[in-house]
N, C-alpha and C positions, 0 to 999 in steps of 0.2 A: 504496500500500501505507501503510495506519495506523500509525502508530507505538506499539508494541507497548507493554501497560505489564503490566506483572510482580505488582501488588495489586489485588486487590480494590476498586473503586470506593466512596468511602463515601458513606453518607448526609449525612453532614455535620453542624457542630455550630451553634446559636446563638451569638451572643455572650454570650446571657445565661448559657447551658450551660456557657462556657468562664471564663465568672467564678466562678459555683457552684463548679466542676473545680478552679478552681487559686485561687483565692483572691483573683483580680483584680481594682483596681476600675478601672472604667472611667470615661474621659474624657467630659465636660460632653458633650452634645448625641449621644453617640453610640448607635448604633440596637443596641437589646438586641435586635431579632429579628433581624440579619443573620445570615445563613448562611457558614459557608466550609465548604470541602468538602476542601482540601489543603493540605498543609504545602511551606511553599516558604524561599530563600534573600532575601535583603530585593530582590536585582537581578534577579532571575526571578520576582517574586509576580505574580501577577494579583490582578482584582479579588475574584477567588474563595477566596483563599489566606489565610493569616495565617504571618508572618513573627515572627525577635525580633531585638531589637536592643539590645546589650547592651556595646559598645565602641563608641570615638568614632572610632577609626578605620573605622570602616563611615561616618560623618556623609553623606558622598554618597552613596551608594548607600539610606540611609532617607532622604533629601530628594527622590529620584527615583524612590523605589517604587507601586507601583500595589497593592500589600498591600491587604485590605478592612481588615485590624486587625494591630497591630502588638504582640507583648508587650515591656515595654521597663521603665525604672527611668524613676523620675519625674522627673529633674536630665536623660534624656536625650527627654523626648516632645517637649520643642516642636521637634525637629527632623524631626520625621514631618510630612509635606505633610497638606493640612488632610482632601483624601479617603482618609487613612487615618486606621483610630479606634486609640488608642493604650489599651491594657492596661496598667496599669500593678502590674507586683508585684516584690518585691524580687531573686528570682534569673528571670530572664527566661528563660535558655537551660531551667533546669530547668521550669519551667511549659509552656512550649517542646514539653520532651519529654512530658509529661504529655497536653498536647493531642496530641499524635502517636502516643500508643501508645493511645488511646482513639479516635482516626477510622483506625487501621489496626491493631485489634487483633494480625488474620493477622500481621502482619511480627516480633512476637515470639519466631515458633518457625518451620522452617520446614514448610511445608504440602504433604502427598501430596498429587496428585490419584487417586491409585487408591483404589479402593475397598475398607472395611476386611476384613481377613483376606486369605490368600495369592492372589496375583496368579498368572497365567500364567508359567510359567519359573521361579516359587522353588522351591528345594530347601528342606526343610524334613524330618529325622530323624524318624523314626517316634513317635522316644521324647521330643521337644521339648514343651513346653507354652505354647501360647498364649492369652492371657486372651481374650475377647469381645471386640471392635473394636479390637485389635494389626492392623499392618496390615504386610507384607513384602511388599516391591515386588521388579517381575521381574528375575530374578538371582540373588539374595540369598539366603545360603546359611543354617540355624541346624541347630547340628548338634546331636550326640545327649546328653540331656536338659537342653538351654537351656530358660531362663522368659523369655518377655517378656510384659508387664503391657499392662493395656486402656488404649487410645490410643497406644500406644508406635509409633511408624513406623519400619518396619526400611527406609534407603533401597536402590537396585538396586545390583546386586554388593557389597554388603557381606556382610560375614564372621561369621556370631557362633557362635564358638568351643562345644563339649563343656563341659556345665556353666554356661556364664555365665547371671546374672541379671541381667536388667532390669524396672526398677520401670516406672511407668505414668506416659503422656502423654511418654515422650523420646520424643528425635528422632535417628536415630543415620543420620548422613550418608552419602551414595553410596561405596560402594568402600571406608567404614571396617573396620577387622578389630579386632578385640573378642577376645582370650583371657583367660581366667583373671582376671576381675573379675565384682563385684557393683557393681551400679546402680541409683541407689535413682533417685525418681521425679523427674519434672519436666526429665530432664537431658538436655543439648543436646551433641551431639556432631555437628561437622559435618564436610563430605566430607575421605575421605584419611586419619584420622586414626587411628594405629596404635597400642593398649590393651593391655597384659599380655605384648609378648613379652618374650623373656629382656632382663636388663639387663646392661650392660656389663663383667664382672668374671673374671679372670683372676690367677692367681699365675706371674708371667713370673719366667723362670728363664735361661740360658742353653743348655739343652736345648730349651727351646718353653713354650711357657704353657697353664700348665692350667686349662682352664674351670671355674669356680667353678658349682654348681648354682645355680640361680636357683627356690628354689622356694618364693614368696612371692605373694601376688594382688597384685590390683588393686581399691579399695573406694572409689568415687565415691559423695559422697555429695550430697543434695536440691538440685535450683537449681542443679548445677555446668552452665559451660558452656563450649564447650572447642572452638576455632578452628580451621581446616583444616588438613591437615599434622601438628597437634602430633603428637607422641609422650611416651607414656610407660611405661615400663616394670614389668612385673611385680616385687616383694622377692625380695631373694634370699634373708634370712633373717627378714625380718617382712615385713607389708605396707605397700603403697606406699599411700599415702592421698589423697585431693584433698577436704578441709571444706564441709559444705554453703555455697552461695553465691557458691563463688569462680568467679572470672571467667578465662579462660586464652585467651589473643590464637593470632594462627596461627605457628605452623611454632617451638612451642617443646619444651624436651627435658627431662624429668621423669626422673631416675635413679630405681636400685631404693632401695629402703626409703626412700623419701624421705616426709615427711612435712608436708602443708602445710593449714593453718589452716583456717578459715569467714572465709568474706569475703574472700578475697584477691586481689590484680589482680597477674596477670603477661605483660607486655608482649613484644612479637615478639620472634622469636630468643634469648630466654632461658636460659640451659643453667642446671640445677639437679643437682650432682653426687649421687651415689647417696649417703644418712643423714643429710643435709640437713635440717634441719624449717624451715619457718617458721611460727610462731605468729599468730594470726588478724589479720585485716586490716593484713597486709603487701603491700605496693606495689613490686613490681619494675619498672622501666624496662625500655626496649625496650635489647636487647645485655648486660643483666645476666648474670654469673657467679656463681655460689656453686659454693666449694670443696667438697670433703666433710667430713660430721660437724658442721658449722657450725650456729649457730640462729641467727635472725633473730626478735629478740622481737617482742614483741605491736604492732604499729602503727605498724610503721617502716616508711620510706620511701627505696626505694635508687635514687638516680641513672642515666639510662640509661647504659650501656656502663662503668658498673662493675664489680669485678673483688671476691665479698663472701671474703676470705681467714679471718676474725675470727669470732665472737661479736660477733652486736652486739645493743645492749640496746635495750630496751623502748620506743620513742616517740621512735625515733633516728632524723635527716635524715643520710645518710652519701652519700659520692659520692666519686670514684677509683677510680684501680689500684695499686697496691691501696687499698681505700675505705678511709672512715675521715669521722669526722665532718667533715659540710657547712661548719662557719665554716672549722674548720681544712685543710680542701680549697681551700676558695677563696682564704682566706689565703695558702697555699704558692703555687696558681696566679697571684697577683697578686703574688707576692713575686721568679718567677722570671721576669715580662714585666718588672717593673722592672728584674731584674741585665740581663737583654736589650737592655732600651733604653739602660741606661748605658753598655755593651761597646760598644753601637754607634756612640753617642753620642762613645765614646772613640777607637776606630778611626776615624771621621772626623775626630775633632781632627787625627788624626795625618798 
């Protein structure tokens, strides 16, 4: 049995085409007409592959690589073997990504093998509206009054609730459930996401917990990508909003009334409590936690496992729990380590 490949084979690119695409400079003697058809790491690359090399820690792999060509910086090029053509660029990994995107454009969004239209086993309410070119895979459910734009794929067993609107060229993964939501164009929602369910809101008392009605929506703007298993609660008294170009990893929780700006990055296991605000270009590392009602200013970066309990000024780098400016956090950690060493030393002397 042959080894399966899950991307369509590429026609490849010549090195001259890669130079044009990336702005690289080819090392002297390079064969511009040589063609590569795949990308690979240095230690796995074949004479038909292109790799990248941007860190001296991989010098041994670079010296032994069989790649046809390698994107690298000028100061590292001499470490490559003569059989590999060096393509000199300022940012090798960025150039490698450009080449990979050109070789495998289908990898940029999930591709359905089903034909456009409703496939056998799909359940579409008669009042729903699908533009020409939309695809609904087997077992998917489209509720009353829902709208799905051209080029959008609704994955197998996904559920699109009543009145939901999904724009064009979107991908809704298998078993995703979407309700109370308006979704823009070119949005990718990976399998198992839950979008638009009730937020977690209760008035607690000794007699029991009084549920707060959740009456808002989820607004997801253009070019957002949401990883598998992530949940985004609908707003309670105002909409939950995810701004254009934002990328959210797997297994992230976004609470009710949260406002996330444009081009933010949220890494796995992050949790954002209700009514928090992230301004544009905010980055939250893995396992970051954000308490209710705080604002994280534009361009701020929060270290992994940090707990944001106060507003963060724009352009800040914070870390720790509770989080604080990065330099202060590191200084305090070093101080604690130094005190611990002194205590250990004193105990040994006794």
